[in-house]
C-alpha positions as CSV (number, residue, x, y, z in Angstrom):
1,X,21.1,7.9,11.1
2,X,21.7,7.6,7.6
3,X,19.2,9.6,4.7
4,X,17.0,7.3,3.3
5,X,17.2,7.5,-0.1
6,X,14.3,8.9,-2.7
7,X,12.5,6.4,-4.6
8,X,12.6,7.3,-8.2
9,X,9.0,7.7,-8.6
10,X,7.2,10.1,-7.4
11,X,3.8,8.4,-6.7
12,X,5.9,5.5,-4.8
13,X,7.8,8.6,-3.0
14,X,4.5,10.3,-2.0
15,X,3.3,7.0,-0.4
16,X,6.5,6.2,1.7
17,X,6.5,9.7,3.0
18,X,2.6,8.8,3.9
19,X,3.9,6.0,6.0
20,X,6.6,7.8,7.2
21,X,4.2,10.6,8.5
22,X,1.9,7.7,10.2
23,X,5.1,6.3,12.3
24,X,6.6,3.3,9.6
25,X,10.4,3.4,8.8
26,X,12.1,2.5,5.8
27,X,14.5,-0.4,6.1
28,X,17.2,-1.2,3.2
29,X,16.7,-4.3,1.0
30,X,20.3,-5.1,1.2
31,X,21.4,-7.1,-2.1
32,X,17.6,-7.5,-3.1
33,X,17.4,-7.2,-7.4
34,X,13.9,-5.9,-7.1
35,X,12.9,-4.5,-3.8
36,X,13.7,-1.2,-3.7
37,X,13.6,-1.2,0.4
38,X,11.1,-2.5,3.2
39,X,8.7,-0.5,5.1
40,X,8.0,-1.4,8.7
41,X,5.2,-0.4,10.9
42,X,5.1,1.3,14.3
43,X,5.2,-2.2,16.1
44,X,8.6,-3.0,15.8
45,X,8.3,-7.0,16.4
46,X,7.4,-10.1,14.5
47,X,3.9,-9.4,14.6
48,X,3.7,-6.0,13.1
49,X,3.3,-4.9,9.6
50,X,5.6,-4.9,7.0
51,X,5.8,-4.2,3.1
52,X,8.2,-4.6,0.4
53,X,8.6,-1.4,-1.8
54,X,9.5,-2.1,-5.0
55,X,11.6,-0.5,-7.5
56,X,10.1,-0.7,-10.4
57,X,6.7,-2.0,-9.9
58,X,4.2,-2.7,-13.5
59,X,1.9,0.1,-12.1
60,X,3.7,2.5,-9.8
61,X,-0.2,4.2,-9.0
62,X,-1.3,0.6,-7.6
63,X,1.8,0.1,-5.8
64,X,2.1,3.5,-4.5
65,X,-2.3,2.8,-3.1
66,X,-1.1,-0.2,-1.8
67,X,1.4,1.3,0.5
68,X,-1.4,3.9,1.2
69,X,-4.2,1.1,2.1
70,X,-1.6,-1.0,4.5
71,X,-0.7,2.2,6.5
72,X,-4.5,3.0,6.7
73,X,-5.4,-0.5,7.5
74,X,-2.7,-0.6,10.5
75,X,-3.6,-0.3,13.9
76,X,-0.2,-0.6,15.8
77,X,-0.2,3.6,15.5
78,X,-2.8,4.0,17.4
79,X,-1.5,1.1,19.9
80,X,1.6,2.9,20.7
81,X,-0.3,6.4,21.4
């Protein structure tokens, strides 16, 4: 498995690491001009949560908080245990 690229913003990178520690996985966004990648929750089906991670959001701090909030609200990590 290829190593995930590091996000250029330190706050967003920290939020991505937080998501990965909670069972979320990174998926490359392909050829998207704005999305750096996607985060998928531990439930890897259509019912699972997912979120685009932007490469240059208007407010990086708020974007990192959105990632952390979605990870905290996701119940699928507990379902998998």
